[in-house]
VOGU-3710 file (C-alpha; in Angstrom, 3 decimals, decimal comma):
1> xxxxxxxxxx> 11,908/190,107/191,344  12,426/192,135/188,174  12,074/189,022/185,995  8,811/188,167/187,773  7,476/191,655/187,091  8,511/191,390/183,442  6,426/188,230/182,948  3,521/189,696/185,003  3,806/187,189/187,842  1,434/188,005/190,727
11> xxxxxxxxxx> 3,211/188,476/194,100  1,508/185,487/195,751  2,635/183,222/192,895  6,181/184,576/193,189  6,295/183,309/196,765  5,191/179,840/195,635  7,748/179,813/192,831  10,482/180,786/195,285  9,494/177,922/197,575  9,608/175,530/194,618
21> xxxxxxxxxx> 13,144/176,634/193,806  14,207/176,181/197,445  12,684/172,689/197,491  14,426/171,816/194,230  17,780/173,056/195,504  17,305/170,989/198,665  16,427/167,992/196,477  19,619/168,410/194,488  21,691/168,506/197,672  19,942/165,436/199,085
31> xxxxxxxxxx> 20,359/163,857/195,653  24,092/163,713/196,231  23,371/160,747/198,515  19,892/159,618/197,351  20,089/159,494/193,562  16,349/159,181/192,888  15,608/162,374/194,819  18,297/164,220/192,889  16,884/162,975/189,592  13,375/164,063/190,590
41> xxxxxxxxxx> 14,687/167,493/191,584  16,550/167,835/188,279  13,375/166,903/186,355  11,389/169,460/188,347  13,934/172,211/187,775  14,097/171,454/184,060  10,320/171,742/183,800  10,377/174,919/185,906  12,896/176,609/183,632  11,188/175,439/180,417
51> xxxxxxxxxx> 8,087/177,199/181,728  10,158/180,241/182,728  11,601/180,545/179,227  8,083/180,163/177,848  6,814/182,939/180,125  9,520/185,293/178,872  8,756/184,429/175,263  5,007/184,923/175,876  5,556/188,544/176,921  8,066/189,074/174,099
61> xxxxxxxxxx> 10,911/189,768/176,516  14,248/190,733/175,021  17,058/188,180/174,798  18,812/189,900/177,696  15,821/189,089/179,907  15,482/185,497/178,671  19,165/184,520/178,900  19,238/183,831/182,674  16,328/181,404/182,345  17,952/179,760/179,319
71> xxxxxxxxxx> 21,216/179,399/181,230  19,495/177,847/184,235  17,558/175,531/181,908  20,834/174,378/180,376  22,328/173,712/183,807  19,195/171,881/184,969  19,113/169,759/181,810  22,816/168,941/182,172  22,257/167,934/185,803  19,384/165,703/184,728
81> xxxx> 21,419/164,166/181,897  24,284/163,286/184,214  21,952/161,749/186,795  20,354/159,278/184,371
//
């Protein structure tokens, strides 16, 4: 929640973003058996974390605040790369 406050995310949008992450995680799990769903989830997560990094940069957050989003972007991109 602290990261959401840092980037000035309204509470109602935070709920939606949380649901998106849950759906993406579910898609990655299902993707272990249905490859196209896993690929779609990896694409979605990569886009999500690109936007998250952008949100942190927009508010001039310190590197310490941006690093978790960068790390998750790297993991999402690696997941996508291995699923193609």
